[in-house]
Each structure stands twice: as structure tokens, then as C-alpha cells.
MIBA-609643 format. One record per residue: x, y negated, z negated of N, C-alpha, C, O, CB in turn; residue in three letters. Coordinates in steps of 0.02 Angstrom, whole numbers, plus 50000, padded with zeros to 5 digits. Atoms other than C-alpha are relative to their C-alpha. Glycine has a CB too. Example, Ala and Ser with C-alpha at 12.3 -4.5 7.8 and 13.67 -1.06 7.14 Angstrom:
REM residues 2
500455005950000506155022549610500454994050000500974994149967499504999949938ALA
499585005950003506845005349643499614994549963499864989049955500204997750071SER
REM end
This chain:
REM residues 255
499424996050030486785736354548500614995949992500884992950039500185006150042UNK
499405004050018488195728354462500675003850017500725010050013499984998349923UNK
499344997349987490005730654510500435001349937500604996649901500364995450044UNK
499594998250063491025739754372500724998250008501104998149959499955007649983UNK
499285001449987492665735254452500154993449972499734988949975500175000250075UNK
499815006250027493635721454367500154994850058500314996850114500615000949955UNK
499915005449947493815704754464500765000150017501195000649973499744992449972UNK
499314999649981495405704754569500404994249974500144989049952500075000450073UNK
499595005150022496915695054524500295001249932500115006049898499634993950000UNK
499604999750062498095691954372499674995449947499554989649962500754997950012UNK
500245004650047497375685254211500544995549970501134997149970499675003649949UNK
499495004150031498175671054126500355002849940500925001149926499724993949981UNK
499704996550056498465681953973500665003750026501175003149993499465005349968UNK
499434996749976499695692354080500524995150031501114996650033499785005050050UNK
499535004749967500455677354165500394995849952500964993949966499634995650046UNK
499685004850046500855666854012500645002049976501094997849980499604998949943UNK
499314998050017502325676953946500515000050058501104998650048499975006849971UNK
499504999949942503095678454118500174992550020500724990950042499685004250066UNK
499895007449986502895659354142500504997449949500934993449967499304995649996UNK
499505002150044503875656753983500715003150011501214999949996499765001349934UNK
499414996649982505215669354037500314996350060500924995550063499865007450016UNK
499765004049943505345659254205500284993449975500804991149999499444998750052UNK
499775006450028505515643354104500675001249967501124997149977499484997049949UNK
499344998150030506945651454004500575000850051501134998350043499935006649962UNK
499474999349947507855656454160500164992850028500744990850032499745005250061UNK
499755007149965507785638654240500304995549950500754991749966499394995750037UNK
499675004350045508175630154082500755002449990501214998449993499614999849935UNK
499344997850008509685641354051500494998950056501064996950046499975006749987UNK
499605001949946510315639754225500164992950010500674991150040499715002350056UNK
499865007649993510185620954216500614998349962500924993149972499404995549973UNK
499335002050034511645622054097500594999950044501064996350029500165004549944UNK
499485000149957512765625854240500024992850041500544989850052499945006250047UNK
500065006749967512175609954332500244994249952500564989449974499234998750022UNK
499705005350048512555599454172500725000949991501074996049980499685000249930UNK
499294999050007514255607754162500394997050058500944994450050500155007249994UNK
499705002749940514625602654342500094992149995500504989150031499555002050061UNK
499945007150010514375584654282500374998249935500364992649910499324996950002UNK
499625000750064515435587654126499544997149942499784993649897500644995250011UNK
500465001850050513865584354020499955006149954499485010049958499304997950029UNK
499974993750044514325597353889499475000149951499245005549934500675000749964UNK
500515000150049513045591753764499375002850029499065007249998499894993149973UNK
500594997449967511605594953886500105007250023499625011150022499834995650059UNK
499884993149978512435611053951499885004849939499565009949949500765000950030UNK
500064996250056512485618153775499285000549980499035005949965500424997449948UNK
500674999850020510755613153734499515003650049498995006350030499794993249989UNK
500384995549948510075621153898500005006849975499485010249974500335000050073UNK
499994992550020510645637753832499635000849934499325006049925500755002949992UNK
500364999450062509935634453659499295000250012498955004549984500164994749954UNK
500755000649985508235629853724499815006550038499275009250027499814993050046UNK
500204993849966508275645253841499975005749948499575010349954500505001950058UNK
500054994950048508645655553688499375000449957499135005749936500544999449959UNK
500645000950034507115648353598499445002950043499005006450017499884992549986UNK
500544997749957506035652153748500015007150011499475010150018500024996850062UNK
499944993249995506715669353765499715003449936499395008749940500705001750012UNK
500314996750062506235673053585499274999649996498965003649961500264996949938UNK
500755001949996504485666453619499665004650051499075006250041499904992350023UNK
500404996949938504055676153779499765006949970499175008549971500505001250075UNK
500224993550026504045693053698499445000149948498995004349950500585003349972UNK
500505000450052503025688153547499364997450030498834999850011500244995449942UNK
500645001449966501755679153662499755005450036499145006350034500044994650045UNK
500284993749963501595694853768499725004649950499205007649966500575003950042UNK
500324995250048501265705353610499364996749970498865000149958500515002049941UNK
500605003450028500055692353540499465000250048498895001450027500124992749981UNK
500545000249948499095691453704499875006850029499435007650072500184995150057UNK
500034993249973499315709953739500065000250074499695003550111499375003349979UNK
499855000849934500075705053902500655003450017500955001350067500014992950016UNK
499404996349982501575717053903499915003450062499375006150077500205004949949UNK
500014996249938502045724054069500755002250017501244999649991499684995650060UNK
499294997749973503505732954152500284994550041500894993350038499965006850048UNK
499765005749959503615718154273500324994549958500854991849974499424996950038UNK
499715004650046503825706554121500685002049970501124997849960499524999249945UNK
499404997550030505195717354048500524999250050501064997050032499955007249977UNK
499445000449951506165717654209500184992450014500764990550024499805003950068UNK
499855007249992505955698754232500414997149941500864993049949499344996150008UNK
499635002250062506545695954053500765001550007501194997349996499715003649935UNK
499324997749994508115706054086500394995650050500944993250037500015007450022UNK
499725004249946508475696754246500164992949975500714990349986499514999650060UNK
499875006350027508255680354158500574999949947500974995349944499384997549970UNK
499415000650053509435685154012500665000750032501144997950006499955005549943UNK
499384999749973510805689954132500204993550033500804992250040500045005450045UNK
499845006649972510705672854214500134994749944500634991149941499424997650048UNK
499985005350056510355662154057500565001349949500914996849927499314999749961UNK
499524998850056511455670953934500595003950020500995005749977499675003649944UNK
499454997249973512685679154050500444995550041501004993650023499795005350036UNK
499675004249957513125668754197500104993149975500644990449979499674999950059UNK
499985007150020512725651954125500534998749950500964994649964499344997749973UNK
499435001250050513835652653964500675001450035501144997650026499925004749934UNK
499314998649974515235660554062500204994350050500794992550049500025007150037UNK
499805005749958515195646354196500104994149962500544990149979499514998650052UNK
499875006150041515045633254062500735000349970501124995549973499454999449941UNK
499354999250034516575639853971500574999850052501114997250040500025006749958UNK
499475000249944517535642254135500114992250017500674989850017499755004550070UNK
499955007349982517155623554185500304995849946500634990849961499334997150016UNK
499745003350061517625617854009500655001149985501034996649969499655001749946UNK
499234998350022519225627153976500315005150039500895004350058500055002549926UNK
499634994249975519585643454055500214998650075500605002650101499555006749994UNK
499705001249931519865635854234500704997649994501064997450044499584994650042UNK
499295001750005521525629854162500475006349977501075005749966500074994049948UNK
499694994450020521955647354114500385003550061500045005650108499495004549966UNK
499664996549937523275654954238499765006950008499715010749960500795000549994UNK
500184993449977522695670354332499435002749979499035004850021500445004349986UNK
500494995750030521475677654213499414996449979498954999749955500275003449943UNK
500615003650025520215663954173499345002050033498835003350001500084992650010UNK
500634997449963518955668754309499875007449983499305009749972500094999350080UNK
500114992650014519255687054277499615001149933499185005449928500725003849997UNK
500324999250068518735684954091499244998250009498795001649984500354995149943UNK
500735002449994517155675354142499555005250039498985006450021499984992950040UNK
500314994149966516725689454269499855005649958499335008749964500415002450053UNK
500114994950044516955701854133499384999149954498955003449941500605000949962UNK
500585001350046515785693154017499315000550038498835003050009500074992849965UNK
500664999149968514375692354148499875007150015499295009250014499954996150063UNK
500094992749986514665710554190499755003749939499325008149943500665003250023UNK
500234997550062514475714854009499284998649982498915002949960500424997649950UNK
500685001550012512905705653990499505003850041498965005750018499914993250010UNK
500424996149954512205714654147499965007149972499425010049966500294999950075UNK
499994993550020512755731154081499565001349938499195006249932500695001749987UNK
500424999250066511965728453910499245000550023498905005150002500124993249946UNK
500695000749983510285723853989499805006850046499235009150044499894992750040UNK
500174994549961510405738754113499965006149954499565010649966500505000950056UNK
500094995050049510675750053964499355000049963499055005249948500524999549952UNK
500625001450040509185742453875499425002850039498985006450015499904992149985UNK
500644997949953508015745254028500045007450005499515010550000500024996650081UNK
499964993249996508685762954045499785004349942499625010249949500635001450013UNK
500214996550062508245767553866499324997849980499065000249929500494998649941UNK
500575002550026506655758053860499415004849982499015003449938499804995350044UNK
500454995150010505575773453869500255006549967499895011549964499725001450062UNK
499664994450030506795785353781499725000649931499584995849896500784999250000UNK
500284998250070506175794753625500564999749951500434997849894499675007449998UNK
499404999650045507925796553547500394993150001500864992250040500485006150026UNK
499685006450005508445778753499500154998749917499754995649881499484993950037UNK
499905000050073509205779953323500084992549975499824991049921500645004349980UNK
499995006950028509605761153305499314997150004499074994349955500514995550039UNK
500645003749997507945755053369499525003449953499114999849925499694999750074UNK
500484996950049506975767753261500134997449927499684997349885500065007950002UNK
499855002750067507865760553108499974992749995500124989749943500665002149979UNK
500115006949998507505743153165500644995750016500664989850000499704998049936UNK
499395003149989509255738953224500084999050074499755002650111500545004049972UNK
499835000749930509925732753393500645003950008501035004749961500074992550022UNK
499414997049976511265742053488500474994950032500354992550087499835005450047UNK
499585005549975512705729753509499714993049982499194992549950500075000750076UNK
500255006350011512505710953502499554997850059499784997950116500564995349988UNK
500425002149947510995704653601500284994250036500684990250010499344998349974UNK
499635004749953511415693753751499884992949976500374989149975499745000750077UNK
500005007350027510695677053678500454998949947500754993549944499334997949975UNK
499565001050052511675679753525500765000150023501184996449996499875005249949UNK
499385000349973513215684253628500144993550034500704991250029500095005350042UNK
499885006949971513025667853724500134995549950500594991549956499444997350039UNK
499875005250056512905658553563500665000749972500984995749957499505000449943UNK
499304998750022514505666453503500524997650048501014994550027500115007349989UNK
499545002349948515395663053667500054992850003500594990250015499805002450066UNK
500025007549999514885644953660500234996649933500224990549928499274997750017UNK
499805002850060515515642753483500554995750004500504990249977500135004849956UNK
499495005049987517125634853531499834993550026500084988350004500445002550041UNK
500305006349972516225622153635499634995949945499714989949938499495001750059UNK
500415003150052515055618453492500454996649948500324991049927499555005349966UNK
499515003250051516545615553368500334994250037500434989050005500585005449971UNK
499695005849968517355604353497499554994049999499754988549982500205001550072UNK
500495005949995515795593853521499914996649930499834990549925499275002650028UNK
500055003050067515685591653332500614996249969500594990949938499825005349955UNK
499335002450036517495589253281500474996450050500894992350030500425006549967UNK
499515002549956518385584653443500695003549998501175001150028500084993049987UNK
499384996850010519755596953394500255002550067499855005950099499945005449950UNK
499754997749936520795600753548500195007549993500135011050043500614995750024UNK
499874993350001521325617553483499385004350012499475010150032500305001649937UNK
500594996449984519505623253501499955001050080499605005550103499374996149970UNK
500024999949928519795620153692500605004150027500655004550089500024992850027UNK
499414996549980521415630653704499775006550036499435010650005500455001449938UNK
500234993849968521135644253832500355005949971500085011449980500124999850075UNK
499744994750030522335655153739499605003049936499655008949918500654998149983UNK
500514997450050521045656253596499355002250032499055007250012499844994649947UNK
500664999049972519495655653705499975006750043499485010450046499814993650044UNK
500024993449960520045669853822499875006149958499395009749972500675001250037UNK
500104993750046520165683453688499324999349962499035004449945500635000949945UNK
500625000450031518625676353605499425002650047498975006450028499894992849978UNK
500514997849949517595678753766500035007350009499515010650011500114996550070UNK
499984992749995518235696153784499715003649940499385008749950500705002250008UNK
500264997150061517775700253603499244999450003498905004349988500294996549936UNK
500735001049996515995692953629499715004850055499175007650044499834992350017UNK
500224995449951515815703253792500025007249977499575011049992500404999350061UNK
499984993950026516385718553705499465001649952499205007249955500605000849971UNK
500504999650052515165716353565499315001450033498905005250006499994993449958UNK
500664999449968513695715353686499885007250028499315009650031499954994750057UNK
500024993149974514125732953762500115004949954500025010849970500435001150049UNK
499784994950051514665741253603499365003549973498795001449982500444996549939UNK
500484996650037513695753653504499924997749925499605001049884500165007150004UNK
500095002950067513805743053348499314998749981498964995550020500354994049993UNK
500675002150021512195741853249499964993249973500324991649926499755004449950UNK
500135006650024511615724353225499324998249977498855001050004500174995650048UNK
500655000750030510195717553126499514997050053499704992750093500044995549937UNK
500585003349963508555713453214499544997349949499654998349890499605005050049UNK
500425003150047507115703853140499655005249956499555004249897499524995750035UNK
500334994550040506255720153088500415003849950500165007649910499735005050046UNK
499564996150045507795726552997500194995549945500514997749897500645002950036UNK
499795004650060507995711252886499405000449950498824999449971500174991850023UNK
500455000450052507065712552720500194995449944500734996249914499895006349976UNK
499905004350051506915698752596499645001849939499055003449943499844993850020UNK
500364998750061506535701752413499504994449985499614988650001500475000849942UNK
500475004950015505005693352351500224994249953499974988649956499455003349971UNK
499695004850043506035684652217500414994150041500534988650018500475004049951UNK
499575004849965507065676252358499584996750054499864993050095500625003450032UNK
500325002649939505625671552474499984992350004500024989550059499305002650004UNK
500005006650001505535653752416500654996750020500674991450052499814998149939UNK
499325002049982507405651952432500105000250074500394995850105500515004449966UNK
499934998949926507315659152608499594994550040499854992150090499735007650020UNK
500355005349976505955646452652500364993349999500384989650048499424999649965UNK
499625006050013506975632452581500594999750048500774994450074500224999749927UNK
499454999849956508445638352685499784998550074500134994850108500335006949994UNK
500245001149934507455638452847499794992250003499944988950052499385005250017UNK
500115007449995506825620852807500624995750007500624990850044499644997649940UNK
499385003349997508605615252780500315000850066500564995950093500445002449948UNK
499774999149934509135622852943499684995650051500004992850095499925006650019UNK
500425003849950507765614253038500184992149990500244988350039499155001649987UNK
499805006950009508205597552958500744998350028500874993050056499974998549923UNK
499375001149971510045600153004500025000050077500424996550108500455004849975UNK
500085000549930509555603653180499844993450025500074991650079499535004550021UNK
500255006349979508765586953190500534994549990500644990450034499364998449963UNK
499505005150020510135576153100500725002150019501134997650030499964998849925UNK
499354998149985511685586853137499965006750041500135012050014500425000549935UNK
500134993949966511295599553273500605004450011500545010450005499694998750063UNK
499414996149988513095605153313500225003949937500425009749939500564995450023UNK
499854996950067513425608253122499545006049991499765011549972499904994849940UNK
500474994550010511855618753116500165005850044500195011450020499294997750012UNK
499854994749957512285628753269500625003449985500665009449995500024997950065UNK
499374996550017514055631853211499875003949933500125009549926500634994749992UNK
500194995850062513365637553037499635006450021499795011949998499524995849950UNK
500384994049975512115649053127500445005150031500405011150016499464998050052UNK
499524995249965513465656653235500445003749953500555009749958500444996450050UNK
499524996650047514645659653091499605004849954499855010249937500414994749955UNK
500444995150039513225667452986499885006450035499915011950007499344997149985UNK
500224993549956512735679353124500655003850004500665009949992499694998250081UNK
499404996049997514545683853149500155003849938500325009749941500564995950016UNK
499904997050066514745687552965499515005849983499685010549947499934994749948UNK
500454994650010513205698252966500155006650037499925011950019499354997750019UNK
499874994049959513875710053095500295005849956500025011349957500494998250059UNK
499724994950043514985719652970499435002749948499375008749936500654996949961UNK
500554997450045513495720352846499525003850035499265008450004499644994649967UNK
500484996249965512365726952974500315007450014499965012550010499804996150067UNK
499704993649990513585740853013499965004249932499785010149931500754999050026UNK
500104996250065513625745552827499295002149985499155007649961500224995849941UNK
500694998650019511775744552809499745005650046499345009850026499544993350006UNK
500304994549959511465755652959500365007049985500115012450002500084998150078UNK
499654993950022512755768252890499595002949943499525009049938500754998549978UNK
500394998250056511675768552733499375004250026499205009650003499794993549959UNK
500594997249969510155772352839500135007350028499745012050016499774995250056UNK
499804993849975511045786352929500105005349946499885011049953500614999250040UNK
499914995350056511565794352767499335002449970499225008349956500424996849945UNK
500654998250022509795793552706499625004950039499355009850014499634994449994UNK
500334995549956509075801352854500335006750006499985011750015499964997050066UNK
499654993649999510405814952855499825004049940499695010049945500744999050003UNK
500254996650055509975819052678499335002649994499185007849964500074996449953UNK
500684997649997508145819652711499925006250048499535010850036499544994250023UNK
500084994249953508385831252858500295006149971500015011549982500334998750067UNK
499714994150028509525843052761499525002349942499515008349929500744998749974UNK
500394997550056508285843952615499355002850032499055007250001499854994249943UNK
500554997249967506855847452736500165006350038499725009250069499734995150045UNK
REM end
């Protein structure tokens, strides 16, 4: 008589995405270690690599059909550390420690907003009524994107050496804005909400290739451009979602 029960243990299919998430956490947190040594290039790259790994883990989980509630919780904890605490501590070590009184408060606020955003995401993960998600949009700026925007002044400084980019009077309000965007209800583009016309597909592929080449030859310029493009897309995403809302409202009224 054969045993119909599955073999005990966890399959590699379920473990693989969680391993990538753990790598993202460790890589992102290593940015703090580099910041303690004033190795700003490596600190910034640690967060960038963590962002790449964070983008991979979910896709690997869906590809291998290894999604789990444990993986979702681990991913959120990793995001708070890699894209909340790490960029905040990097910016504090780099510039905000020189800000009288409120430098550390701003950093704490940024981490808190990252945690609140991810707590909101987890609380709504099984909710049926999610207007932004059902339309393919994110609610607020995702934490990896928020970390990238928060680190934009450091990226500009690494490329240009401009001391104005290190001025805490500029960085303090910028960090507050990035934190507020993460917990806001602003609709922002997700991968599924971006549609490219067939006539522009070759141009889009050429742009991706150009960006990849720039990452190799001029990484800071490429990251600055990506951050500015993303920031510029936020108003467009608000307008695009408003059109979706109007279309849905008209459809509901006609029905």
C-alpha cells in the first residue's frame, strides 16, 4: 500500500523566492555598513541591487507557483529594512546629521512611513475593494521607488560633486515629501498599468537598451534620469487614473 501523503519538508520551489527576498534584505542593509565607512558609492549600489532583487522575488514566486503568506510577510519586512531604514540611515550619515534638531526626526519619519505603507498593503492584501489595484495602479509610491527618490540628492552629488545637493535645508523637505508620497493615496503607475503602442515597441526596446548601456558606462547619470522620469510620471499617473475613474463611473451609470 503506497502512502498518499506528500513527503515532509519544504520544496525548493517554495524556498527560492524567499531566498531572493532574504538576499535583498541583507544586500540593502549592507548599505548602512558602507555608509558607516563613508563609502557612498557602495552604499547607494547596495540599495539599487536590493531593489533589483526585490523586483525579482515576486516574479520568481509566480513563475514557480511558490507564493505563500509567509513570503508576503517576509517581503514586507525586507522592504521596511532595505528601502525604509537603510536609505534613511544613509542620508542621515551623509547629510542630515548636520541638521540642527530635526535631522534624526525626519529620518525616523521616513522609516515610519515606509512601515505604514507596507502595513497598509498587508492589511488590504485580501480585500475585494481595491480601486487602484483593480485598475493596475499602485496606491502611493512603492517603497523601492521611494528609496530611490530619497537617495536622488546623493546620486546627484556622486555624479557632479555639487555641494548644494548635500545641503540639509534641501534634503530635509525632500525626504519629508518622499515619505508622504509613500503613504499617500496618489495613484502611481505599476508595470501592469503601462501600455505601449505597437508602433512604439521598437523605440521602447531601444530605450531600454540605451538605459542598460548607460548603467554600465555612466551608472549615476542613468539612475538620476530614471528617478527624474519616475517623478515626472507621478502627475501623469494621477491624470490617467482619473480617466479610468470617469470611465468606470460612466459605465456604472449606464448599467
